[in-house]
C-alpha positions as CSV (number, residue, x, y, z in Angstrom):
1,X,105.9,104.5,122.8
2,X,103.2,107.1,122.5
3,X,101.6,108.5,119.3
4,X,99.1,111.3,118.6
5,X,95.8,110.5,116.9
6,X,93.6,113.6,116.2
7,X,95.1,115.4,119.2
8,X,95.0,112.5,121.6
9,X,98.1,110.8,123.0
10,X,97.8,107.0,122.7
11,X,100.2,104.4,124.1
12,X,101.4,101.8,121.6
13,X,102.7,98.4,122.6
14,X,105.5,96.7,120.7
15,X,104.2,95.0,117.5
16,X,100.8,96.7,117.6
17,X,99.0,97.2,114.3
18,X,97.7,100.6,113.2
19,X,94.1,99.4,113.4
20,X,94.3,98.7,117.2
21,X,95.8,102.1,117.9
22,X,93.1,103.9,115.9
23,X,90.4,101.8,117.5
24,X,91.4,102.9,120.9
25,X,91.5,106.5,120.0
26,X,88.3,106.9,117.9
27,X,84.7,106.2,118.6
28,X,83.3,103.0,117.2
29,X,81.3,104.7,114.4
30,X,84.2,106.9,113.4
31,X,86.7,104.0,113.4
32,X,84.4,101.9,111.2
33,X,84.8,104.6,108.5
34,X,88.6,104.5,108.5
35,X,90.1,102.8,105.4
36,X,93.9,103.5,105.9
37,X,96.3,105.7,107.7
38,X,99.0,108.3,106.9
39,X,102.3,108.3,108.8
40,X,105.0,110.8,107.9
41,X,103.4,111.4,104.5
42,X,103.1,107.7,103.6
43,X,99.9,105.7,103.4
44,X,99.6,102.4,105.2
45,X,97.1,99.5,105.5
46,X,95.4,99.3,108.8
47,X,96.8,95.8,109.3
48,X,100.4,97.2,109.1
49,X,102.5,97.3,112.2
50,X,103.0,100.8,113.6
51,X,106.5,101.9,112.3
52,X,109.2,102.6,114.9
53,X,109.5,106.1,116.2
54,X,106.1,107.1,114.8
55,X,104.9,110.4,116.3
56,X,101.5,110.8,114.8
57,X,99.0,108.6,112.9
58,X,96.5,110.3,110.7
59,X,93.3,108.3,110.0
60,X,92.1,108.3,106.4
61,X,88.4,108.2,106.3
62,X,86.4,106.5,103.4
63,X,84.6,109.7,102.5
64,X,87.8,111.9,102.2
65,X,89.4,112.5,98.8
66,X,92.3,110.2,99.8
67,X,90.0,107.6,101.2
68,X,87.7,107.6,98.2
69,X,90.7,107.0,95.9
70,X,91.8,104.0,98.1
71,X,88.3,102.7,98.2
72,X,88.0,102.9,94.4
73,X,91.3,101.2,93.8
74,X,90.2,98.4,96.1
75,X,86.9,98.1,94.3
76,X,88.8,97.7,91.0
77,X,90.4,94.6,92.7
78,X,87.0,93.4,93.7
79,X,85.8,93.8,90.1
80,X,88.8,91.8,88.9
81,X,87.9,89.0,91.3
82,X,84.3,89.0,90.1
83,X,85.5,88.8,86.5
84,X,87.8,85.9,87.2
85,X,84.9,84.0,88.9
86,X,82.6,84.6,86.0
87,X,85.2,84.5,83.2
88,X,88.0,82.2,84.4
89,X,89.9,82.5,81.1
90,X,90.1,86.3,81.4
91,X,93.6,87.7,81.8
92,X,94.0,90.8,84.1
93,X,96.2,93.8,83.2
94,X,95.9,97.0,85.2
95,X,93.1,98.6,87.3
96,X,93.8,102.1,88.7
97,X,91.5,104.5,90.4
98,X,90.8,107.6,88.2
99,X,88.9,110.8,88.7
100,X,85.3,109.9,89.7
101,X,85.9,106.2,89.5
102,X,88.1,103.3,88.4
103,X,88.7,100.9,85.5
104,X,90.3,97.6,84.9
105,X,91.5,96.2,81.5
106,X,91.0,92.5,80.7
107,X,92.1,90.3,77.9
108,X,89.1,88.3,76.9
109,X,88.1,86.4,73.7
110,X,84.8,88.3,73.4
111,X,84.5,91.9,74.6
112,X,82.2,92.4,77.6
113,X,78.6,93.4,76.9
114,X,76.3,95.6,79.0
115,X,74.6,92.4,80.2
116,X,78.0,91.1,81.3
117,X,78.4,94.2,83.4
118,X,75.2,93.5,85.2
119,X,76.3,90.0,86.1
120,X,79.8,91.3,87.2
121,X,78.3,94.0,89.4
122,X,76.0,91.4,91.0
123,X,79.0,89.2,91.8
124,X,80.8,92.2,93.2
125,X,77.9,92.8,95.7
126,X,78.2,89.2,96.8
127,X,81.9,89.6,97.3
128,X,81.3,92.7,99.3
129,X,78.9,90.8,101.5
130,X,81.6,88.2,102.2
131,X,83.9,90.9,103.7
132,X,87.0,89.2,102.4
133,X,90.2,90.8,103.9
134,X,92.8,92.4,101.7
135,X,96.0,90.6,102.6
136,X,99.3,92.2,101.8
137,X,102.4,90.0,101.1
138,X,105.9,90.8,100.0
139,X,107.7,88.6,97.5
140,X,111.1,88.8,95.8
141,X,111.0,89.9,92.2
142,X,111.8,86.4,91.0
143,X,109.2,84.8,93.2
144,X,106.5,87.2,91.9
145,X,107.5,86.5,88.3
146,X,107.2,82.7,89.0
147,X,103.9,83.1,90.8
148,X,102.2,85.0,88.1
149,X,103.8,82.8,85.4
150,X,102.2,79.7,87.1
151,X,98.9,81.6,87.1
152,X,99.2,82.3,83.4
153,X,98.9,86.0,84.0
154,X,101.3,87.1,81.2
155,X,100.5,90.8,81.5
156,X,101.5,90.8,85.2
157,X,104.8,89.1,84.2
158,X,105.4,91.8,81.6
159,X,104.7,94.5,84.2
160,X,107.2,92.8,86.6
161,X,109.8,92.7,83.9
162,X,109.7,96.5,83.8
163,X,110.1,96.9,87.5
164,X,113.7,97.3,88.8
165,X,113.2,96.4,92.4
166,X,114.4,93.4,94.5
167,X,110.9,92.8,96.0
168,X,107.3,93.7,95.2
169,X,104.0,93.8,97.1
170,X,101.0,91.7,96.3
171,X,97.4,91.9,97.6
172,X,95.0,89.1,97.8
173,X,91.2,89.0,98.5
174,X,89.6,85.6,98.3
175,X,91.2,83.6,95.5
176,X,92.4,86.7,93.5
177,X,95.9,88.0,93.8
178,X,97.2,91.2,92.2
179,X,100.4,93.1,91.9
180,X,99.9,96.3,93.7
181,X,101.6,98.9,96.0
182,X,98.5,99.5,98.0
183,X,97.2,100.5,100.5
184,X,93.7,99.0,100.4
185,X,90.6,99.0,102.5
186,X,90.6,96.4,105.3
187,X,88.0,94.2,103.6
188,X,85.7,94.0,100.6
189,X,82.7,95.1,102.7
190,X,83.8,98.7,102.2
191,X,83.2,98.2,98.4
192,X,79.5,97.7,98.4
193,X,78.4,101.1,97.0
194,X,79.5,100.5,93.5
195,X,78.1,100.8,89.9
196,X,79.7,99.6,86.7
197,X,79.1,102.2,84.0
198,X,80.5,101.3,80.6
199,X,82.8,99.1,78.6
200,X,85.3,100.2,76.0
201,X,88.2,99.0,74.0
202,X,91.7,99.9,75.1
203,X,95.1,98.9,73.6
204,X,97.5,97.3,76.0
205,X,99.8,100.1,77.3
206,X,98.0,102.5,74.9
207,X,99.9,101.2,71.9
208,X,97.7,100.5,68.9
209,X,100.2,97.8,67.8
210,X,99.3,95.8,70.9
211,X,96.3,93.7,71.6
212,X,92.9,95.4,72.1
213,X,91.7,94.8,75.6
214,X,88.2,95.1,77.1
215,X,88.1,98.0,79.7
216,X,85.3,98.2,82.3
217,X,84.7,101.6,83.9
218,X,83.0,101.9,87.3
219,X,82.6,104.1,90.2
220,X,82.3,103.6,94.0
221,X,81.6,105.7,97.0
222,X,81.6,105.4,100.8
223,X,77.8,105.5,101.1
224,X,74.7,104.9,99.0
225,X,73.6,108.5,99.1
226,X,76.8,109.8,97.5
227,X,76.6,107.1,94.8
228,X,73.1,108.0,93.9
229,X,74.0,111.7,93.8
230,X,76.9,110.9,91.4
231,X,74.7,108.7,89.2
232,X,72.1,111.5,89.0
233,X,74.9,113.9,87.9
234,X,76.0,111.4,85.2
235,X,72.4,111.2,83.9
236,X,72.1,114.9,84.0
237,X,75.4,115.2,82.1
238,X,74.1,112.9,79.4
239,X,71.0,115.0,79.1
240,X,73.1,118.2,78.8
241,X,75.8,116.7,76.5
242,X,76.5,119.5,74.1
243,X,77.2,117.1,71.3
244,X,73.7,115.6,71.6
245,X,72.1,119.0,71.9
246,X,74.2,120.4,69.1
247,X,72.7,117.9,66.8
248,X,69.2,118.3,68.1
249,X,69.2,122.1,67.9
250,X,71.1,122.3,64.6
251,X,74.0,124.2,66.0
252,X,77.1,122.4,64.7
253,X,78.4,119.2,63.3
254,X,81.6,117.4,62.6
255,X,82.8,115.5,59.5
256,X,85.6,113.4,61.0
257,X,86.5,111.8,57.6
258,X,87.1,115.3,56.2
259,X,88.4,117.4,59.0
260,X,88.8,115.7,62.4
261,X,88.6,118.0,65.3
262,X,87.3,120.9,63.3
263,X,83.8,122.3,63.7
264,X,81.2,122.9,60.9
265,X,78.9,125.6,62.3
266,X,75.3,125.3,61.1
267,X,73.0,128.4,60.7
268,X,71.6,128.4,64.3
269,X,75.1,127.8,65.8
270,X,76.7,130.4,63.7
271,X,74.1,132.9,64.6
272,X,74.6,132.1,68.3
273,X,78.3,132.5,67.9
274,X,78.0,135.7,66.0
275,X,75.8,137.2,68.7
276,X,78.3,136.2,71.3
277,X,81.3,137.5,69.4
278,X,79.6,140.8,68.5
279,X,78.8,141.4,72.1
280,X,82.3,140.6,73.1
281,X,83.9,142.9,70.5
282,X,81.7,145.8,71.8
283,X,82.8,145.0,75.4
284,X,86.5,145.2,74.4
285,X,86.1,148.5,72.5
286,X,84.4,149.9,75.5
287,X,87.3,148.9,77.7
288,X,90.0,150.5,75.6
289,X,91.1,147.5,73.4
290,X,92.0,147.9,69.7
291,X,90.7,145.2,67.4
292,X,93.2,143.6,65.1
293,X,93.7,140.5,63.0
294,X,96.9,138.7,62.0
295,X,97.6,136.0,59.4
296,X,97.4,132.3,59.8
297,X,100.9,131.5,58.5
298,X,104.2,132.8,59.7
299,X,107.7,131.8,58.5
300,X,109.3,129.1,60.6
301,X,112.2,131.5,61.6
302,X,109.6,133.6,63.4
303,X,108.5,130.7,65.5
304,X,112.1,129.9,66.2
305,X,112.7,133.5,67.3
306,X,109.8,133.4,69.7
307,X,110.8,130.0,71.2
308,X,107.6,128.2,70.1
309,X,109.5,126.1,67.6
310,X,111.8,124.7,70.4
311,X,109.1,124.5,73.1
312,X,105.8,124.0,71.4
313,X,106.3,122.6,67.8
314,X,104.9,119.2,68.7
315,X,101.5,121.0,69.0
316,X,101.9,122.9,65.7
317,X,101.2,122.3,62.0
318,X,103.8,123.2,59.4
319,X,103.6,123.5,55.7
320,X,106.0,124.4,52.8
321,X,105.4,127.3,50.4
322,X,108.0,128.2,47.7
323,X,110.6,125.9,49.4
324,X,110.2,127.8,52.7
325,X,108.7,126.3,55.9
326,X,105.7,128.1,57.5
327,X,104.0,127.4,60.8
328,X,100.3,127.6,61.2
329,X,99.7,129.8,64.3
330,X,98.7,128.0,67.5
331,X,98.3,131.4,69.2
332,X,98.1,135.0,68.3
333,X,100.9,136.7,70.4
334,X,103.5,136.9,67.6
335,X,101.2,138.7,65.3
336,X,100.3,141.2,68.0
337,X,103.9,141.8,68.9
338,X,104.8,142.4,65.2
339,X,101.9,144.9,65.0
340,X,103.0,146.7,68.1
341,X,106.6,146.9,66.8
342,X,105.3,148.4,63.5
343,X,105.3,151.9,65.0
344,X,107.0,153.9,67.7
345,X,105.2,154.1,71.0
346,X,105.5,156.8,73.7
347,X,104.9,156.3,77.4
348,X,101.7,158.4,76.8
349,X,100.4,155.5,74.5
350,X,100.8,152.9,77.2
351,X,99.2,150.5,77.8
352,X,98.5,149.2,74.3
353,X,95.7,146.6,74.3
354,X,95.4,144.6,71.1
355,X,92.4,142.2,70.8
356,X,91.7,139.5,68.3
357,X,89.1,136.8,67.8
358,X,91.9,134.8,66.3
359,X,91.6,131.4,64.7
360,X,94.4,129.0,65.8
361,X,95.3,125.4,65.1
362,X,96.8,123.0,67.6
363,X,97.8,119.4,67.0
364,X,95.7,117.5,69.5
365,X,95.8,113.7,69.5
366,X,92.7,112.1,68.0
367,X,92.0,110.2,71.3
368,X,91.4,113.4,73.2
369,X,89.2,115.2,70.7
370,X,85.8,115.8,72.3
371,X,83.1,117.8,70.6
372,X,83.5,121.5,71.0
373,X,85.5,121.1,74.2
374,X,88.7,119.7,72.6
375,X,89.3,120.6,69.0
376,X,92.2,121.2,66.6
377,X,90.9,124.5,65.1
378,X,89.4,127.0,67.4
379,X,89.0,130.8,68.0
380,X,90.6,132.5,71.0
381,X,89.3,135.7,72.4
382,X,92.9,136.7,72.6
383,X,94.4,139.9,73.7
384,X,97.9,141.1,74.4
385,X,98.6,144.1,76.6
386,X,101.9,145.9,76.2
387,X,102.4,148.1,79.3
388,X,105.1,149.8,81.4
389,X,106.3,147.7,84.3
390,X,104.6,150.1,86.8
391,X,101.3,149.5,85.0
392,X,101.5,145.7,85.2
393,X,99.6,145.1,88.4
394,X,96.8,147.4,87.4
395,X,96.4,145.8,84.0
396,X,96.2,142.3,85.6
397,X,93.5,143.6,88.0
398,X,91.6,145.1,85.0
399,X,91.6,141.7,83.3
400,X,90.5,140.0,86.6
401,X,87.5,142.4,86.6
402,X,86.5,141.4,83.0
403,X,86.7,137.7,84.0
404,X,84.5,138.4,87.1
405,X,81.9,140.2,85.0
406,X,81.7,137.4,82.4
407,X,81.4,134.7,85.1
408,X,78.7,136.7,86.8
409,X,76.8,137.2,83.6
410,X,76.5,133.5,83.1
411,X,76.2,132.5,86.7
412,X,79.5,130.6,87.0
413,X,81.5,130.1,90.2
414,X,85.2,129.8,89.7
415,X,88.6,128.9,91.2
416,X,91.9,130.5,90.6
417,X,95.3,128.8,90.2
418,X,98.6,130.5,89.7
419,X,100.9,128.4,87.7
420,X,104.7,128.8,88.1
421,X,107.8,128.2,86.0
422,X,108.0,124.9,84.2
423,X,111.2,123.0,83.6
424,X,110.9,123.6,79.9
425,X,111.0,127.5,79.8
426,X,112.8,130.6,78.6
427,X,113.8,133.8,80.4
428,X,115.8,134.8,83.4
429,X,115.0,133.9,87.0
430,X,114.6,137.6,87.8
431,X,112.0,138.0,85.1
432,X,110.1,135.0,86.3
433,X,110.1,136.2,89.9
434,X,108.8,139.6,88.9
435,X,106.1,138.1,86.8
436,X,105.0,135.6,89.4
437,X,104.9,138.2,92.1
438,X,102.8,140.6,90.0
439,X,100.2,137.9,89.5
440,X,100.2,137.0,93.2
441,X,99.9,140.6,94.4
442,X,97.1,141.4,92.0
443,X,95.1,138.4,93.2
444,X,95.8,139.3,96.8
445,X,94.8,142.9,96.3
446,X,91.4,141.7,95.0
447,X,91.0,139.4,98.0
448,X,90.6,136.3,95.9
449,X,91.6,132.8,97.2
450,X,94.1,131.0,95.0
451,X,96.2,127.9,94.8
452,X,99.7,127.5,93.5
453,X,100.1,125.0,90.6
454,X,103.9,124.4,90.6
455,X,105.6,124.1,87.3
456,X,102.6,124.5,85.0
457,X,103.2,127.9,83.6
458,X,103.6,128.8,79.9
459,X,107.2,128.3,78.6
460,X,107.6,132.2,78.5
461,X,105.9,133.2,81.7
462,X,103.7,132.3,84.8
463,X,99.9,132.5,84.6
464,X,96.7,132.8,86.4
465,X,94.2,130.1,85.3
466,X,90.6,130.5,86.1
467,X,88.6,127.3,86.3
468,X,84.8,127.9,86.1
469,X,82.4,125.5,87.8
470,X,79.2,124.5,86.0
471,X,75.9,123.5,87.5
472,X,77.1,119.9,87.9
473,X,80.2,121.0,89.8
474,X,82.6,120.2,86.8
475,X,85.7,122.3,86.4
476,X,86.5,123.9,83.0
477,X,89.7,125.7,82.1
478,X,88.8,128.9,80.2
479,X,90.3,132.2,81.3
480,X,94.0,132.8,81.6
481,X,96.3,135.7,82.4
482,X,100.0,135.3,81.5
483,X,102.8,137.7,82.3
484,X,105.7,137.8,79.9
485,X,109.0,139.8,80.2
486,X,110.8,137.5,77.7
487,X,109.1,137.7,74.3
488,X,109.1,141.6,74.2
489,X,112.9,141.3,74.5
490,X,113.2,138.7,71.8
491,X,111.2,140.9,69.4
492,X,113.0,144.1,70.6
493,X,109.8,145.8,71.6
494,X,110.2,149.3,73.1
495,X,108.5,152.5,74.1
496,X,109.9,155.9,74.6
497,X,109.8,156.9,78.3
498,X,109.5,160.3,79.9
499,X,113.3,160.5,79.9
500,X,113.4,160.3,76.1
501,X,115.1,156.8,76.3
502,X,113.8,153.5,74.9
503,X,112.4,151.1,77.5
504,X,111.2,147.5,77.4
505,X,107.5,146.9,77.9
506,X,106.1,143.9,79.7
507,X,103.4,141.9,77.9
508,X,100.2,140.4,79.4
509,X,98.8,137.5,77.3
510,X,95.1,137.0,78.2
511,X,92.0,135.2,77.1
512,X,88.7,135.4,78.9
513,X,86.4,132.9,77.3
514,X,89.6,131.1,76.1
515,X,88.4,128.9,73.2
516,X,85.1,130.3,71.9
517,X,84.2,126.8,70.8
518,X,84.8,125.4,74.2
519,X,83.0,128.2,75.9
520,X,79.9,127.7,73.7
521,X,80.1,124.0,74.5
522,X,80.1,124.8,78.2
523,X,77.2,127.2,77.8
524,X,75.2,124.6,76.0
525,X,75.7,122.2,78.8
526,X,75.2,124.8,81.5
527,X,71.8,125.8,80.1
528,X,70.9,122.4,78.8
529,X,70.5,124.0,75.4
530,X,68.0,126.6,76.6
531,X,70.1,129.7,76.0
532,X,69.5,133.0,77.7
533,X,67.0,135.1,75.8
534,X,69.7,137.6,74.6
535,X,71.8,134.7,73.2
536,X,69.1,132.5,71.8
537,X,69.5,132.2,68.0
538,X,65.7,132.2,67.7
539,X,64.1,134.3,70.5
540,X,60.5,133.8,69.5
541,X,58.3,131.8,67.1
542,X,54.9,132.7,65.8
543,X,52.6,129.7,65.7
544,X,49.5,130.0,63.5
545,X,46.3,128.1,64.5
546,X,44.6,128.3,61.2
547,X,45.4,129.4,57.6
548,X,43.2,132.5,58.2
549,X,45.8,133.7,60.7
550,X,48.8,133.4,58.5
551,X,48.6,136.9,56.9
552,X,48.3,138.6,60.3
553,X,51.2,136.5,61.7
554,X,53.4,137.4,58.8
555,X,52.7,141.1,59.4
556,X,53.6,140.7,63.1
557,X,56.8,138.9,62.1
558,X,57.9,142.0,60.3
559,X,57.1,144.2,63.2
560,X,59.0,142.0,65.7
561,X,62.0,141.8,63.3
562,X,62.0,145.5,62.9
563,X,62.2,145.9,66.7
564,X,65.3,143.7,66.7
565,X,63.7,140.4,67.8
566,X,65.0,137.2,66.2
567,X,61.8,135.5,65.2
568,X,60.3,133.0,62.7
569,X,56.8,132.1,61.7
570,X,55.5,128.5,61.7
571,X,52.6,128.6,59.3
572,X,52.5,124.9,58.5
573,X,49.1,123.2,58.4
574,X,49.8,121.2,61.6
575,X,48.0,121.0,64.9
576,X,48.9,123.7,67.4
577,X,50.0,121.1,70.0
578,X,52.5,119.6,67.5
579,X,53.9,123.1,66.8
580,X,54.2,123.9,70.5
581,X,56.1,120.7,71.2
582,X,58.5,121.3,68.4
583,X,59.2,124.8,69.6
584,X,59.8,123.5,73.1
585,X,62.2,120.8,71.9
586,X,64.0,123.6,70.0
587,X,64.4,125.5,73.3
588,X,62.8,128.6,71.9
589,X,62.1,131.1,74.7
590,X,58.8,132.5,73.5
591,X,56.0,130.8,71.5
592,X,53.5,133.4,70.2
593,X,50.2,131.8,69.2
594,X,48.1,133.6,66.6
595,X,44.6,132.3,66.2
596,X,41.5,134.0,64.7
597,X,40.9,136.1,67.8
598,X,44.6,137.3,68.0
599,X,44.6,138.0,64.2
600,X,41.7,140.3,64.6
601,X,43.0,142.1,67.6
602,X,46.7,142.2,66.4
603,X,47.8,140.4,69.6
604,X,49.6,137.1,70.5
605,X,49.0,134.5,73.2
606,X,52.4,134.0,74.9
607,X,53.7,130.6,76.0
608,X,57.2,130.1,77.5
609,X,59.4,127.1,76.8
610,X,58.9,126.2,80.4
611,X,55.2,125.6,79.7
612,X,54.0,128.7,81.4
613,X,51.2,130.8,79.7
614,X,51.5,134.6,80.0
615,X,48.2,135.3,78.3
616,X,47.4,137.7,75.4
617,X,49.5,140.8,74.7
618,X,50.0,143.3,72.0
619,X,53.0,143.2,69.7
620,X,54.4,146.3,71.4
621,X,54.0,144.8,74.9
622,X,55.5,141.5,73.7
623,X,58.5,143.3,72.2
624,X,59.2,145.1,75.5
625,X,58.7,141.8,77.4
626,X,61.4,140.0,75.3
627,X,63.8,143.0,75.4
628,X,63.5,143.1,79.2
629,X,64.2,139.4,79.5
630,X,67.2,139.8,77.2
631,X,68.6,142.7,79.3
632,X,67.9,141.1,82.7
633,X,71.3,139.3,83.0
634,X,73.2,142.5,82.3
635,X,71.5,144.4,85.2
636,X,73.9,142.5,87.6
637,X,76.7,144.9,86.5
638,X,79.8,145.2,84.5
639,X,78.5,144.5,81.0
640,X,75.8,145.8,78.7
641,X,73.7,144.5,75.8
642,X,71.5,146.1,73.2
643,X,69.5,145.2,70.2
644,X,71.5,147.7,68.1
């Protein structure tokens, strides 16, 4: 029998294992980086025999996405072996690979400490040096139950009781045996580039009624360089954490005992948010949108009419008023449709673009709440475009252009996904096909690469999801464009066409920032709290050197404020170095020092938050300098900003 390996034809003898075939086809260095193989869409251990009638073997390399996942899963097993060596009474539960790493849950009398992690990691390195093979065996279901029962591993027995199969696979490295489908790397030597990160509590099977387990998180890579790069990103992410910076910069806070998942905006944060929202309102007015606002509560019957009650109510909050049930809005589309339907529209009016910075509430589980990035109450920069079918593609393209301008303004790269019809949906096949094709054609016309995300559309229509990439390469879901033929029909929305007859419009649901809270959280992390000059709540701070300079500094403060600069004056009787450091920690773009010389000449000595000194300038020159810095991001096109 012959098989293909990376374009080569390789003869295979009866009973040959996959490793021997790949070794004959690949160079020595390349073969050493192979961790598994894929045959007809299924992944195999290298020790497995080549299946009969195999036409092609695809090697899976350690540094590929698939190989990294296998490597991390194998490293989780190595960690379990290390734990069992150091803590023999520990019971093992499950240990999967996850995005950027792996974890394993253990039942131990005392939860693991950070010091324990250091000892466990050291033992893992010793296990890696031993290059213990991962050995796969197949046992009958009953044999496996008996084996883990004898080992005292009650959690494995419970897992087996939930498996309806005549046989199961086990993997062993050294003295540790685990229930696992595999595949795994050939030996533990592949698992040497590892770091254990944190320990946390986790209920068995995620049920708070069950025992609390001790979960160890770790990560692993194919080489030391990749591991170090990832660890650097983790440290950088900690430094940029918007929750930490939000506290330090006085932007926002949470009172979980009062309103979990709901933001309390502090003065600096509310000013930043107001600047962003005012800018965004002006952009929408400039682009032909009409600003509206709908109520927070609508009768339950309205949510039933829209389909939200049947398809989305688990994410909604409800309350009773005068013996009638009301739903607190999780989105703004119904209010906008009702406003559209409040008057008669002609084809000459189309499209109608309604925009709202609408506050919405969604019932998120407490375990997924995360600062500004995942909250229960947030504001959407929401808009709904009612247009004629022949206008649809053009309107989608217009929204794409707004998204591109916003991403360019903040320096974000992005990816595009088109999400198609989910199982739980409403509307006809014809409507879904028209809507999906409109999205695809618009993206193609703009020459943008995209991926199809099968079955992840909204229940009423397909959508474009834009995932922005921050400076650490993390993806964030923000912008969305959804095409909806169904809800306009449910709410009997019409326009009068050129023929004098009533026609059904199509609706585009769209958000550009998405959640304003999430977008601000992303911006805080993107800029490590040092906001662009135009968006900084405090653009400049006057720093007096002596009390004799206070009067002149206060006069200058009024001049700067009159020119539209957001400025404060630090006139405290403190050393200048102390004041400068405080201003730098506060991420203020400009520190304007006023000493005796500056007070007499009505000038300031300018220091940047980066530490650079720009020398002495007049108030007028400094105003122009700050205005130019504020306007600079907008010179790249598409959007404008002013101090008006």
